[in-house]
Structures are given as structure tokens and as C-alpha cells.
C-alpha positions as CSV (number, residue, x, y, z in Angstrom):
1,X,-40.7,-48.2,67.9
2,X,-39.0,-45.3,66.1
3,X,-37.5,-46.7,63.0
4,X,-34.3,-45.0,61.7
5,X,-32.6,-47.9,59.9
6,X,-33.9,-46.9,56.5
7,X,-30.4,-47.3,54.8
8,X,-30.8,-51.0,55.5
9,X,-34.4,-51.3,54.4
10,X,-37.5,-49.2,54.5
11,X,-39.8,-50.8,57.1
12,X,-42.9,-48.6,56.6
13,X,-44.4,-48.9,53.1
14,X,-47.2,-47.1,51.3
15,X,-50.5,-48.9,52.1
16,X,-50.9,-49.8,48.4
17,X,-47.8,-51.9,48.7
18,X,-49.3,-54.0,51.5
19,X,-52.5,-54.4,49.7
20,X,-51.0,-55.3,46.4
21,X,-48.4,-57.7,47.9
22,X,-51.3,-59.7,49.4
23,X,-53.3,-59.5,46.1
24,X,-50.3,-60.5,44.0
25,X,-49.4,-63.3,46.3
26,X,-52.9,-64.7,46.1
27,X,-53.3,-64.3,42.4
28,X,-49.8,-64.3,40.8
29,X,-47.7,-66.8,42.8
30,X,-46.8,-68.5,39.5
31,X,-43.9,-69.1,37.3
32,X,-44.2,-66.0,35.2
33,X,-43.9,-66.5,31.5
34,X,-43.1,-70.2,31.7
35,X,-46.6,-71.4,30.6
36,X,-49.3,-70.5,28.2
37,X,-52.0,-70.3,30.8
38,X,-53.6,-67.0,32.0
39,X,-51.8,-66.8,35.4
40,X,-48.4,-67.3,33.9
41,X,-49.1,-64.7,31.2
42,X,-50.4,-62.2,33.7
43,X,-47.3,-62.7,35.8
44,X,-45.0,-62.0,32.8
45,X,-47.1,-58.9,32.0
46,X,-46.8,-57.7,35.6
47,X,-43.0,-58.0,35.5
48,X,-42.9,-56.1,32.2
49,X,-45.0,-53.3,33.8
50,X,-42.5,-53.0,36.6
51,X,-39.7,-52.7,34.1
52,X,-41.6,-49.9,32.4
53,X,-42.1,-48.0,35.6
54,X,-38.5,-48.2,36.6
55,X,-37.3,-47.3,33.1
56,X,-39.3,-44.1,33.3
57,X,-37.9,-43.3,36.8
58,X,-34.3,-43.8,35.7
59,X,-34.6,-42.5,32.1
60,X,-33.8,-45.9,30.6
61,X,-34.8,-46.0,26.9
62,X,-35.3,-49.8,26.7
63,X,-37.2,-51.3,29.7
64,X,-36.1,-54.9,28.7
65,X,-32.6,-54.0,29.6
66,X,-33.6,-54.1,33.3
67,X,-33.3,-57.5,35.0
68,X,-34.6,-58.3,38.5
69,X,-32.6,-59.7,41.3
70,X,-33.3,-60.3,45.0
71,X,-31.2,-57.2,46.0
72,X,-28.6,-54.8,44.9
73,X,-25.7,-57.1,46.1
74,X,-26.8,-59.7,43.6
75,X,-27.0,-57.1,40.9
76,X,-23.5,-55.8,41.6
77,X,-22.1,-59.3,41.5
78,X,-23.8,-60.0,38.2
79,X,-22.3,-56.8,36.7
80,X,-18.8,-57.2,38.1
81,X,-18.3,-61.0,37.7
82,X,-20.2,-61.0,34.3
83,X,-18.0,-58.3,32.8
84,X,-14.5,-58.4,34.3
85,X,-11.7,-60.9,34.0
86,X,-8.5,-61.5,36.1
87,X,-6.4,-59.5,33.6
88,X,-8.6,-56.4,34.0
89,X,-8.1,-53.3,36.2
90,X,-11.0,-51.6,38.0
91,X,-11.3,-48.2,39.8
92,X,-13.5,-48.0,42.9
93,X,-13.6,-45.5,45.8
94,X,-12.9,-45.7,49.5
95,X,-16.6,-45.3,50.2
96,X,-17.8,-48.5,48.6
97,X,-19.9,-51.2,50.2
98,X,-18.5,-54.7,50.5
99,X,-20.9,-55.8,47.7
100,X,-18.5,-53.9,45.4
101,X,-15.2,-54.4,47.2
102,X,-15.4,-58.1,47.7
103,X,-16.3,-59.3,44.2
104,X,-13.7,-56.9,42.8
105,X,-11.0,-58.1,45.3
106,X,-11.7,-61.7,44.4
107,X,-11.6,-61.2,40.7
108,X,-9.0,-58.7,39.4
109,X,-6.6,-55.8,40.2
110,X,-8.1,-52.6,41.4
111,X,-7.3,-49.1,42.6
112,X,-9.1,-47.5,45.5
113,X,-9.5,-43.7,45.0
114,X,-9.6,-42.2,48.5
115,X,-12.3,-39.7,49.5
116,X,-11.5,-37.0,52.0
117,X,-12.6,-37.3,55.7
118,X,-16.1,-36.3,54.8
119,X,-16.5,-38.9,52.2
120,X,-16.1,-36.5,49.2
121,X,-14.4,-37.8,46.1
122,X,-12.4,-35.6,43.8
123,X,-13.2,-36.7,40.2
124,X,-9.7,-35.7,39.1
125,X,-8.3,-38.5,41.3
126,X,-10.4,-41.0,39.5
127,X,-9.1,-39.8,36.2
128,X,-5.5,-40.0,37.4
129,X,-6.0,-43.6,38.5
130,X,-6.9,-44.8,35.0
131,X,-4.5,-47.4,33.5
132,X,-4.2,-48.9,30.1
133,X,-6.2,-52.0,31.2
134,X,-8.8,-50.2,33.2
135,X,-12.1,-51.8,32.1
136,X,-14.6,-50.4,34.6
137,X,-15.1,-47.6,37.0
138,X,-17.5,-48.4,39.9
139,X,-18.8,-46.0,42.5
140,X,-21.7,-45.8,45.0
141,X,-24.1,-43.0,44.3
142,X,-24.3,-42.1,48.0
143,X,-22.4,-43.5,51.0
144,X,-24.4,-46.0,53.0
145,X,-22.4,-44.9,56.1
146,X,-22.5,-41.1,56.1
147,X,-24.8,-40.1,53.2
148,X,-22.3,-38.2,51.1
149,X,-23.5,-38.1,47.5
150,X,-20.7,-38.8,44.9
151,X,-20.0,-36.4,41.9
152,X,-21.6,-39.0,39.5
153,X,-22.1,-36.6,36.6
154,X,-18.4,-35.6,36.6
155,X,-17.4,-39.3,36.9
156,X,-19.7,-40.2,34.1
157,X,-18.0,-37.6,31.9
158,X,-14.6,-39.1,32.6
159,X,-16.0,-42.6,31.7
160,X,-17.3,-41.2,28.5
161,X,-14.0,-39.4,27.7
162,X,-12.0,-42.6,28.1
163,X,-14.7,-45.0,26.8
164,X,-14.8,-46.9,30.1
165,X,-18.0,-48.4,31.3
166,X,-19.5,-46.9,34.5
167,X,-21.2,-49.1,37.1
168,X,-23.3,-47.1,39.6
169,X,-24.5,-48.6,42.9
170,X,-27.8,-46.8,43.6
171,X,-28.8,-48.9,46.6
172,X,-28.9,-45.8,48.8
173,X,-30.4,-43.3,46.3
174,X,-33.1,-44.9,44.1
175,X,-36.4,-43.3,45.0
176,X,-34.9,-40.4,46.9
177,X,-32.3,-38.9,44.5
178,X,-33.0,-38.3,40.8
179,X,-31.3,-40.8,38.5
180,X,-30.8,-40.4,34.8
181,X,-28.6,-43.0,33.2
182,X,-28.3,-41.0,30.0
183,X,-27.2,-37.8,31.6
184,X,-24.9,-39.7,34.0
185,X,-23.3,-41.8,31.3
186,X,-24.1,-44.9,33.3
187,X,-23.5,-48.2,31.6
188,X,-24.8,-50.5,34.3
189,X,-27.0,-49.5,37.3
190,X,-27.6,-51.7,40.4
191,X,-30.6,-50.8,42.6
192,X,-32.4,-52.0,45.6
193,X,-36.2,-52.3,45.5
194,X,-36.8,-52.6,49.3
195,X,-35.0,-49.4,50.4
196,X,-35.8,-45.9,49.0
197,X,-38.1,-47.5,46.3
198,X,-40.4,-48.6,49.2
199,X,-41.0,-52.0,47.7
200,X,-41.0,-55.5,49.3
201,X,-38.0,-57.3,50.6
202,X,-36.4,-59.6,48.0
203,X,-36.4,-57.0,45.2
204,X,-33.6,-55.3,43.4
205,X,-32.3,-55.2,39.9
206,X,-29.6,-54.4,37.3
207,X,-29.8,-52.2,34.2
208,X,-27.4,-53.2,31.5
209,X,-26.8,-50.8,28.5
210,X,-27.1,-52.4,25.1
211,X,-23.4,-51.3,24.6
212,X,-22.3,-53.8,27.3
213,X,-21.5,-57.4,26.5
214,X,-22.3,-59.1,29.8
215,X,-22.0,-62.8,30.5
216,X,-24.5,-64.4,32.9
217,X,-23.0,-65.8,36.1
218,X,-26.1,-67.9,36.7
219,X,-27.6,-70.0,34.0
220,X,-30.6,-72.3,33.7
221,X,-34.3,-72.3,32.8
222,X,-35.5,-69.0,31.3
223,X,-38.7,-70.2,29.5
224,X,-37.1,-69.2,26.2
225,X,-34.8,-71.1,23.8
226,X,-35.2,-74.2,25.8
227,X,-33.7,-76.3,23.0
228,X,-30.5,-74.3,23.2
229,X,-27.7,-75.6,25.5
230,X,-26.4,-72.1,25.9
231,X,-28.0,-69.3,27.9
232,X,-30.1,-66.9,25.8
233,X,-28.4,-63.7,25.0
234,X,-31.5,-61.5,24.9
235,X,-32.3,-59.3,27.9
236,X,-33.7,-59.8,30.5
237,X,-33.9,-63.6,29.9
238,X,-30.1,-63.8,30.0
239,X,-30.2,-62.8,33.7
240,X,-33.6,-64.3,34.6
241,X,-32.7,-67.9,35.3
242,X,-35.3,-69.9,37.4
243,X,-38.5,-68.8,39.0
244,X,-38.9,-65.1,39.5
245,X,-40.3,-63.5,42.7
246,X,-43.3,-62.5,40.7
247,X,-45.6,-61.1,43.5
248,X,-42.9,-58.9,44.9
249,X,-41.7,-57.6,41.6
250,X,-45.2,-56.8,40.5
251,X,-45.8,-55.0,43.8
252,X,-42.6,-52.9,43.3
253,X,-44.4,-51.3,40.4
254,X,-46.9,-49.9,42.8
255,X,-44.3,-48.4,45.1
256,X,-42.5,-46.8,42.1
257,X,-45.8,-45.2,41.0
258,X,-46.3,-43.9,44.6
259,X,-42.9,-42.3,44.5
260,X,-43.5,-40.7,41.1
261,X,-46.8,-39.3,42.5
262,X,-45.0,-37.7,45.5
263,X,-42.0,-36.8,43.5
264,X,-38.4,-38.0,44.0
265,X,-37.2,-34.4,44.6
266,X,-39.8,-33.9,47.3
267,X,-38.9,-37.2,49.1
268,X,-35.2,-36.5,48.8
269,X,-35.6,-32.9,50.1
270,X,-37.6,-34.1,53.1
271,X,-35.0,-36.8,54.0
272,X,-32.1,-34.4,53.6
273,X,-33.8,-31.6,55.7
274,X,-34.4,-34.1,58.5
275,X,-30.8,-35.2,58.4
276,X,-29.5,-31.6,58.5
277,X,-31.9,-30.9,61.4
278,X,-30.5,-33.9,63.3
279,X,-26.9,-33.0,62.5
280,X,-27.3,-29.5,63.8
281,X,-28.9,-30.9,67.0
282,X,-26.2,-33.5,67.5
283,X,-23.4,-30.9,67.1
284,X,-24.9,-29.0,70.1
285,X,-24.5,-32.1,72.3
286,X,-21.2,-32.2,74.2
287,X,-19.2,-35.3,73.3
288,X,-20.9,-36.1,70.0
289,X,-19.1,-36.2,66.7
290,X,-20.8,-36.2,63.3
291,X,-19.2,-37.8,60.3
292,X,-19.6,-36.7,56.7
293,X,-21.0,-33.5,55.2
294,X,-23.1,-31.4,57.5
295,X,-25.1,-30.1,54.6
296,X,-24.7,-29.8,50.9
297,X,-24.5,-32.8,48.6
298,X,-25.9,-35.5,51.0
299,X,-28.9,-37.6,51.6
300,X,-30.8,-38.6,54.7
301,X,-28.2,-40.8,56.3
302,X,-26.3,-39.5,59.4
303,X,-23.3,-41.2,61.1
304,X,-22.2,-40.1,64.6
305,X,-20.3,-41.2,67.7
306,X,-20.7,-40.4,71.4
307,X,-17.2,-39.8,72.8
308,X,-15.3,-43.1,72.5
309,X,-18.3,-45.4,73.2
310,X,-18.5,-48.4,71.1
311,X,-21.1,-47.7,68.4
312,X,-22.9,-51.0,68.7
313,X,-23.2,-50.4,72.5
314,X,-24.8,-47.0,71.8
315,X,-27.2,-48.5,69.2
316,X,-28.2,-51.2,71.7
317,X,-28.9,-48.6,74.4
318,X,-31.1,-46.7,71.9
319,X,-33.0,-49.8,71.1
320,X,-33.4,-51.2,74.6
321,X,-33.9,-48.1,76.6
322,X,-35.5,-45.7,74.0
323,X,-37.1,-48.0,71.4
324,X,-35.2,-46.3,68.6
325,X,-33.8,-48.5,65.8
326,X,-30.5,-47.4,64.5
327,X,-27.4,-49.4,63.4
328,X,-24.0,-49.4,65.0
329,X,-20.8,-50.9,63.7
330,X,-19.2,-50.9,60.3
331,X,-22.2,-51.2,58.0
332,X,-20.5,-53.7,55.6
333,X,-18.1,-50.9,54.5
334,X,-15.0,-50.9,56.6
335,X,-13.0,-49.0,54.0
336,X,-15.5,-46.1,54.4
337,X,-14.9,-46.1,58.1
338,X,-11.2,-46.0,57.6
339,X,-11.7,-43.0,55.4
340,X,-13.9,-41.3,58.0
341,X,-11.6,-42.2,60.8
342,X,-14.1,-44.4,62.6
343,X,-12.3,-47.7,62.2
344,X,-11.8,-48.2,65.9
345,X,-15.4,-47.6,67.1
346,X,-17.5,-47.8,64.1
347,X,-20.4,-45.3,64.0
348,X,-24.0,-45.1,64.9
349,X,-26.1,-44.7,61.7
350,X,-29.5,-43.1,61.6
351,X,-31.2,-42.9,58.3
352,X,-34.4,-41.0,57.4
353,X,-37.0,-42.3,54.9
354,X,-40.1,-41.2,53.1
355,X,-42.2,-41.6,56.2
356,X,-39.8,-40.2,58.8
357,X,-40.8,-37.2,61.0
358,X,-39.2,-34.3,62.8
359,X,-40.6,-35.8,66.1
360,X,-38.6,-38.9,65.5
361,X,-35.4,-36.8,65.0
362,X,-36.2,-34.9,68.3
363,X,-36.7,-38.2,70.1
364,X,-33.2,-39.4,68.9
365,X,-31.6,-36.1,70.0
366,X,-33.1,-36.4,73.4
367,X,-31.9,-40.0,73.8
368,X,-28.4,-39.2,72.6
369,X,-28.2,-36.2,74.9
370,X,-29.1,-38.5,77.9
371,X,-26.6,-41.1,76.8
372,X,-23.8,-38.5,76.4
373,X,-24.4,-37.1,79.8
374,X,-24.3,-40.5,81.4
375,X,-21.0,-41.3,79.6
376,X,-19.1,-38.5,81.3
377,X,-16.6,-39.8,83.8
């Protein structure tokens, strides 16, 4: 199978990830930090090591401000529901995933700043949307539909100017685009461990600046302050209720080290170059439309349609007839499809990862060309 569904999760991992996941499962399937025995202590130390690796990757000064979750969606919900109240106003963009839109929609008032038809946001539109009760600005770092990268540095400057916390969704960029929470003025950062970070499924996390007063939305046993009926306020215990996924979190440290060794810039450049190569090939196929930026500030995710064919149908054909894994539909981001003009058909999404090849892009181009020819008449 040719796997091009990397925006959903990376399927191929570095060999060290497979090896360490097995080793950690055998040796560290314990309740980390909940006991005084060696295995529990080793698990807690392993989690702390992963915090340190991620802190270095994201230029986070205090590793303890990183809490682990099972994915980026949980992290975003923790940040949104733990910080906002019904009387607050939030600014989001029209390229957001439902993991931002739905918790915001359920909780408070919000403005959606619309991107252009290539998914590009004008930072000035975000500044114009600020109200007296605007308490947070939330944006994705890169669109999970078409790969357009947001002007996060400019948005961060606006947040700094108005003293408004900035929540950044890095599910699509961590591991492939350089992230610096200090330079970007990011107050909270949600990330996925199983996508560009090449870690195991069931890993993600949330960084919370020490300037943010966040309330936990899940409370319970933390292994600390057990005599206190209130949840501990110290990070990461405040957000670490219950048994942690210790083997997977410890293994995530290995994938982060692997990425550092290869270089985030190198991985990102490879993925983008493959995307641009694919886009140029798709544009030469009669009846194919590509959505989003053709080059420039984008990552390795490509969205396209073949005439008016249903995107899910095309994705099924690619899977069944050509053994190519893509994703058709709306990608849990219908407002992004409205922005791109694909709300009727959805789009076929192909996403390159750290282990993708030009040969895989060529195979997809050949398959799309055949499907496009068959669709005539």
C-alpha cells in the first residue's frame, strides 16, 4: 500500500519507535509516579525526559509546563474549556478543525475570520475582529485540508499588542515546521504526537504558559496532594489525572530525538517539495482542480478534486484499484471546505510524511490521470 494519509496519522515510524514501544510496554507498563518502587519511578523519569525533548523542540523554557494527552483534540478542549467562560469572546479562523470550532461553539461567542479561497489569512482581519471581551485568539498552524500555513508570527504580535492569549493548534506542523513558542508569542500550544512527531498513537499534549491561569476540566488522582480535595495547581499534575500512557509517552521521546537528528527544516522541505511536485503534476491533468497554495507558505498536504466526482468515491477508487491511501470528504473541517469552495464535493487529500517518496507521488499522478480519463462523458 502507498500511504498518503499522513495528515491523519503517520503510519510508518522510525525503527527505534517500534523497538522502544515494545521495550517500554514490557518494562514500563506501570502507573508512573504513583508508587515508590523502581518501575513507577522509572516511568515518571521517562515522562519527564519526553517533556524535556519536546521543550527543546518547541523552545519551551519550562518542560513541566507540558502536559500529555491522548491527542491534540483533548489538548485543545483542555485549553478552551479550561480557560474560557460563556461571557467571553474568541476569535478563530475559517480554516479551523472541528476540535477548535465545536468546543468554542458550545461554550461562548466567537468570530470567524475568513481566509481567502487559498486558505490564506490576513492578520489585519484578526486585529479588526477584536472586541472588548475578546479573551483568546485561536488558529491552526497549518490547514489540515489544504496545507496552507498561517501567518503565526504576525498573529502572535497582535496577541502581544492587545495582551490576548494565543492558542496555537500544531497538530499538522509539529515535527515538520519549526515552532518557537517565545518568538511566536504562543500562550498555549496543542500538539499531536502520532502525526509529524512520528510517535505512537494515543499521544499528544498541551503546553501552558506560566502566565495562563487554566482550570482543569478533568480531575482525579494525580499521585500528589492526595489529602487535598481540590485538584493540584502545579503543572503538569493539574492536567495529569489518572493513569498515564507511560510506554507511548516514553517512546515519543525517541521519535522526537530522531526528528532532531534529521532536522525539522529538512523534513519539512522534503514534504513541501513532494507536495509542490504533486501539485504541478495534478495541474497538468485535464479535469483536476487543486485547492490551496500551489507553492509558498505551505506544508506537505494537498487537496484536489477530479471534475465533479464525489471526493470519497475517488478516494475509494484509489484505495481499491490502486492501493493508494488518501482521504476524501470534509476532514472534520467543513468551514475550511466552505472557504475553499469544496463544500458540495469535499476534496481528496493526499499528505506526505517524513518517509514519503517521489515514486509514491508518481503513482498517485498516474492513478488520478486514469480516473480523470474514465470520468469523461
